[in-house]
Each structure stands twice: as structure tokens, then as C-alpha cells.
C-alpha positions in Angstrom: -90.5 135.2 -11.0 -86.8 136.2 -10.9 -85.7 139.6 -9.8 -84.2 141.7 -12.6 -80.9 143.5 -12.1 -79.8 146.1 -14.6 -76.2 146.4 -15.5 -75.2 149.6 -17.4 -72.9 149.0 -20.3 -70.3 151.6 -19.3 -67.4 152.4 -17.1 -66.1 149.3 -15.3 -68.5 147.1 -17.3 -65.6 146.5 -19.7 -63.4 145.3 -16.9 -65.7 143.2 -14.7 -68.8 142.3 -16.6 -67.9 138.6 -16.8 -67.5 138.5 -13.0 -70.8 140.3 -12.4 -72.7 138.2 -14.9 -71.6 134.9 -13.4 -72.1 136.1 -9.9 -75.7 137.1 -10.5 -76.4 134.0 -12.6 -75.1 131.8 -9.7 -77.6 133.6 -7.4 -80.4 132.9 -9.8 -80.9 136.5 -10.7 -81.9 137.7 -14.2 -79.6 140.2 -15.7 -80.8 143.0 -18.0 -77.9 144.6 -19.9 -78.2 147.9 -21.6 -77.4 147.9 -25.4 -74.2 149.1 -26.9 -73.8 152.8 -26.7 -75.6 154.7 -29.4 -76.7 158.3 -30.1 -79.9 158.0 -28.1 -78.0 156.7 -25.0 -75.4 159.4 -25.4 -78.0 162.2 -25.8 -80.0 161.1 -22.8 -76.8 160.8 -20.7 -75.7 164.3 -21.6 -79.1 165.6 -20.7 -79.1 163.8 -17.3 -75.6 164.4 -16.2 -73.8 167.6 -15.0 -71.9 169.4 -17.7 -68.5 169.1 -16.0 -68.5 165.3 -16.1 -66.3 163.5 -18.6 -67.8 161.7 -21.6 -67.7 158.1 -20.1 -69.7 159.3 -17.1 -72.3 161.0 -19.3 -72.6 157.8 -21.4 -73.0 155.8 -18.2 -76.0 158.0 -17.2 -77.5 157.3 -20.6 -77.2 153.5 -20.0 -78.9 153.9 -16.6 -81.7 155.9 -18.2 -82.3 153.0 -20.6 -82.5 150.5 -17.7 -84.5 152.4 -15.2 -88.0 151.3 -16.3 -87.0 147.8 -17.2 -85.6 146.3 -14.0 -86.1 145.9 -10.3 -82.6 147.0 -9.3 -79.6 148.7 -11.0 -76.2 147.5 -10.0 -73.6 150.3 -9.6 -70.8 149.4 -7.2 -68.9 152.1 -5.4 -65.3 151.4 -6.4 -62.8 153.0 -3.9 -59.9 150.7 -4.3 -59.2 147.3 -6.0 -55.5 147.0 -5.0 -53.6 147.5 -1.7 -52.5 151.1 -1.1 -54.0 152.3 -4.3 -57.2 154.1 -5.4 -59.7 154.2 -8.3 -60.5 157.4 -10.0 -62.8 159.7 -8.0 -65.5 159.4 -10.6 -65.8 155.7 -9.7 -66.0 156.5 -6.0 -68.9 158.9 -6.5 -70.7 157.2 -9.4 -73.7 155.7 -7.6 -74.4 158.8 -5.6 -73.9 161.0 -8.7 -76.5 158.9 -10.6 -78.9 158.9 -7.7 -78.8 162.7 -7.4 -78.9 163.4 -11.1 -81.8 161.2 -12.2 -85.3 160.8 -11.1 -87.6 157.7 -11.2 -84.8 155.2 -10.6 -85.4 151.8 -9.1 -83.3 150.8 -6.0 -79.6 151.0 -6.6 -77.4 148.1 -5.5 -74.2 149.9 -4.6 -71.8 147.7 -2.6 -68.6 149.4 -1.5 -65.4 147.9 -2.9 -62.4 149.1 -0.9 -59.4 146.8 -0.9 -56.7 149.3 -0.1 -56.0 147.7 3.3 -57.4 144.2 3.1 -59.8 141.9 1.2 -62.4 141.9 4.1 -64.4 144.7 2.5 -64.9 142.5 -0.6 -66.6 139.8 1.6 -68.9 142.5 3.1 -69.8 143.8 -0.4 -70.7 140.2 -1.6 -72.8 139.5 1.5 -74.5 143.0 1.2 -75.4 142.2 -2.5 -76.7 138.7 -1.7 -79.1 140.1 0.9 -81.1 141.9 -1.8 -82.2 138.5 -3.1 -82.7 136.8 0.3 -79.5 134.8 -0.1 -77.5 133.7 2.9 -73.9 134.9 3.4 -72.6 131.5 2.6 -74.7 131.3 -0.6 -73.5 134.7 -1.8 -69.8 133.9 -1.1 -70.1 130.6 -2.8 -71.7 132.2 -5.9 -68.9 134.8 -6.0 -66.1 132.4 -5.6 -67.4 130.3 -8.5 -67.8 133.5 -10.6 -64.3 134.6 -9.7 -62.8 131.3 -10.9 -64.6 131.8 -14.2 -63.4 135.4 -14.4 -59.8 134.4 -13.8 -60.0 131.9 -16.7 -61.5 134.6 -18.9 -58.6 137.0 -18.0 -56.0 134.3 -18.8 -57.6 133.7 -22.2 -57.2 137.4 -23.0 -53.5 137.3 -22.0 -53.2 134.4 -24.5 -54.7 136.6 -27.3 -58.4 136.0 -27.0 -60.9 138.8 -27.6 -62.0 141.0 -24.6 -65.7 142.1 -24.5 -66.3 144.1 -27.7 -62.6 144.1 -28.0 -59.5 143.2 -29.9 -57.8 140.0 -30.7 -54.1 140.2 -31.0 -52.7 139.7 -34.5 -49.0 139.2 -34.8 -49.0 139.2 -38.6 -49.8 142.8 -39.3 -47.0 144.9 -40.8 -47.4 147.4 -38.0 -48.6 147.1 -34.4 -50.4 150.0 -32.7 -50.9 150.2 -29.0 -54.4 151.5 -28.4 -54.0 153.1 -24.9 -56.4 154.5 -22.4 -59.1 153.6 -20.0 -61.0 150.5 -20.9 -64.3 152.4 -21.3 -62.7 154.5 -24.0 -60.9 151.7 -25.7 -63.7 149.2 -25.9 -66.8 151.4 -26.4 -67.1 151.4 -30.1 -69.5 154.3 -30.3 -67.6 156.9 -28.4 -64.2 156.0 -30.0 -65.9 155.9 -33.4 -64.9 152.4 -34.3 -61.2 153.1 -34.1 -60.2 149.4 -34.1 -62.0 148.7 -37.4 -60.4 151.8 -38.9 -56.9 150.7 -37.9 -57.4 147.2 -39.2 -58.9 148.4 -42.4 -55.5 150.1 -42.9 -53.5 146.9 -42.2 -52.5 147.9 -38.7 -52.6 145.4 -35.8 -54.0 146.5 -32.5 -52.6 145.7 -29.0 -54.2 146.7 -25.6 -52.6 146.5 -22.2 -55.3 144.1 -21.1 -53.3 141.5 -23.0 -50.5 141.7 -20.4 -50.4 140.3 -17.0 -50.4 142.4 -13.8 -46.9 141.5 -12.8 -45.4 142.6 -16.1 -47.2 146.0 -16.0 -46.2 146.7 -12.4 -42.6 145.7 -13.0 -42.2 148.3 -15.6 -43.5 151.2 -13.4 -41.2 150.3 -10.5 -38.5 152.6 -11.8 -40.6 155.8 -11.6 -39.5 158.3 -9.1 -42.9 158.4 -7.5 -45.4 155.5 -7.2 -48.6 155.7 -9.3 -51.4 155.4 -6.7 -54.2 154.9 -9.3 -54.6 151.2 -10.1 -55.7 151.7 -13.6 -53.0 154.3 -14.1 -50.5 151.6 -13.2 -52.0 149.4 -15.8 -52.0 152.0 -18.6 -48.4 153.3 -17.9 -46.9 149.9 -17.0 -48.4 148.2 -20.0 -47.2 150.9 -22.4 -43.7 150.9 -20.8 -43.5 147.1 -21.1 -44.5 147.0 -24.8 -42.2 150.0 -25.7 -39.2 148.6 -23.8 -39.5 145.2 -25.5 -39.8 146.8 -28.9 -43.2 145.2 -29.6 -45.1 148.2 -31.0 -44.6 150.7 -33.8 -46.8 153.5 -32.5 -49.2 154.5 -29.7 -52.6 156.1 -30.0 -53.9 157.3 -26.6 -57.7 157.9 -26.4 -58.5 160.4 -23.7 -61.7 161.9 -22.5 -61.7 165.7 -22.4 -61.1 167.0 -18.9 -59.8 163.8 -17.5 -57.3 164.8 -14.8 -55.8 161.4 -14.5 -55.1 161.2 -18.2 -53.2 164.4 -18.1 -50.6 162.7 -15.9 -50.6 159.3 -17.6 -50.3 160.8 -21.1 -47.3 162.9 -20.0 -45.4 159.9 -18.6 -46.1 157.7 -21.6 -45.3 160.3 -24.2 -41.9 161.0 -22.5 -40.9 157.4 -22.7 -42.2 157.2 -26.3 -40.1 160.2 -27.3 -37.0 158.7 -25.6 -37.4 155.5 -27.6 -38.4 157.2 -30.8 -41.9 155.6 -30.9 -44.6 157.7 -32.6 -47.3 158.9 -30.1 -50.5 160.7 -30.7 -53.5 161.6 -28.6 -57.2 161.5 -29.6 -59.3 163.6 -27.2 -63.0 162.7 -27.3 -66.1 164.4 -25.9 -69.8 164.6 -27.0 -68.8 167.2 -29.6 -66.1 165.2 -31.3 -66.6 164.8 -35.1 -65.7 161.5 -36.8 -64.2 163.3 -39.8 -61.5 164.8 -37.6 -60.8 161.5 -36.0 -60.4 159.8 -39.4 -58.0 162.5 -40.5 -55.8 162.1 -37.4 -55.7 158.3 -37.8 -54.9 158.4 -41.5 -52.1 160.9 -40.9 -50.6 158.8 -38.1 -50.6 155.6 -40.2 -49.1 157.4 -43.2 -46.3 158.6 -41.0 -45.7 155.1 -39.7 -45.5 153.8 -43.3 -43.1 156.6 -44.2 -40.9 155.7 -41.3 -40.9 152.0 -42.1 -39.4 152.6 -45.6 -36.2 153.7 -43.9 -35.9 150.7 -41.6 -34.0 147.7 -42.6 -35.5 145.3 -40.0 -39.0 145.4 -38.7 -39.5 144.3 -35.0 -40.8 140.8 -34.4 -44.1 140.8 -32.5 -46.0 138.3 -30.5 -43.6 136.2 -28.4 -43.6 138.5 -25.4 -47.4 138.8 -25.1 -48.1 135.1 -25.7 -45.4 133.9 -23.3 -46.8 135.8 -20.4 
């Protein structure tokens, strides 16, 4: 009988699930994935987690609660750094320990440390550490990971060519207006906590772009002119992607989805909004937490889109979209 590993559908799931899925499948391990976020998962997460945590962390606790009685292990990597000389948000560093101390009755947590700020050697240790849970040799674990990584790289390339990310967004260059949906992946792609914003935008004939559709080199190039280097990897992606799309004139507006109390977002939003104002690109922020009402979100979205339509009436030439993204 195969060991069952639970993967919570939250936080870095939206970035790395394809990699994890293929790695565990290559090891012969059965994966149990929690369902898409729903009210029950949110409520249980809010109950289990400390009040001061941001909404995505609370949601993650709810997904762990769903899995805890269904699996032999729960996979929660300890993300410290995924790029040289840079860091992940502190909530990723402490996530496995936070879950372990907040919740009772958990199965064993697989929590390999991912720390690439100096070299890639820690990744090899994390892979071997994970393989040992299933009595796999170091060579077998590394082979399984390398095969999974090749699949993951093909997946990421398909996204940059306009394919749809997990629960995500396919680029459509034919919409009359293009909206950059900006923020952390777990806010952009979790349809419950963002209240189906992609569907709402498309229902109003707006195209949606996300920074995941750009390559890393492009995003980093566009943050190189900042007076101080952004040392959060995912902050680099958010700001660099927004700058690239704004500088190339490929978007008509930006909607930034932020979790209430997110310290990183307070910096990233300021940097992005300044550039948007300089270039005359409409920018709005939707702040979400467990108390956010859908009616208020709908009103904000409708007002933003009405403003874009009003602006477009005075423009003689609409920007041409698509070439920049699909050529990268």
C-alpha cells in the first residue's frame, strides 16, 4: 500500500504544485490534495490560526485541517530562499512550525528546508531528506526530482507562451482592455478568497494578464534601475513584471490584490503605484481578509472598469497587446 502525502492547496501550491506532484509520483507516492478553498476550509483555518496572521496563512491552516485525518504525512516545505542573495517572506520561513504549534492531531510533517541564497547544495539535501521518508536512496530521490524539474520547466514555458496556470488565466490579446492582476500567486489564483475576480473581469470584456506570463530575466531587468535592490524574490517578480508591462504599454490598468496586514505588500504597492501614476496608468488596490464582502469588491471592480471605458473614449489609438508576452 502506498504512503499518502497530503499537499495543502494554499500558499506556494500555486507556484510549485506541478513540481511537487511529479516528484512524489516519480517516487511512487500517492498524493492527496485538499479541495479548492471554500467557506468550511476558511472557517476552520481562521479558528486554528493566530489572529495576527494574514488571510492566506489562515486559509493554509484550513487546508491542513482538511488533510490531517486523510494522509500519512503532510508536505510543508520551509522556504527560506529560492534565489541567490534573496529571501522569501517570513511567513513562508515559519509556516511548518506555525502549523505544528497551532494545530493538534497532525500526522508527521515533511518539512525540508529550501535555502538557495548562497548555493544550490541545500536543495540537494532537501530532496534527499524527503526521499528518506519513503525509504528511497539519495540517487533515486535526486533522479525523481530531476525528472520532475524537467516537467516543471516545460510547464512554466507553456505559461509564458500564454497557457493557463493552475486555476489561472489564459492570456487573451483580443479584449478591448487588458488588466494586470497583480499580487502574490496565492491571492491571484485562489478563486475563493479573491471572489472570482478573473470571471468578473472577463464578464465585463476585460482581458487579464499576470506576471507569471513573463520570464524571469524580463522581470529582473525592469527592477535593475531601482535605487535599492528588492531582496524578496517574489517582490522582484511582482514589481518587475508590473514595470515591464507598464513600460512596454501593454496594459490599460492594474488591480493589486493584497492581504490585510501584509508588510511586504505595503512596499510593493507603493513602488508599483508610483510608476503607474508617472505613466498615467489607472491603479487600484483590493484589500482582502476574512471579513471582506463580495458586494464591496464588485462595486470597486465595476467602478474601475467604468473609469477605463470613460478614458478610452478620449484615446485615438488603443495600445497593441500580445507581441511582447508571446515573444518572451
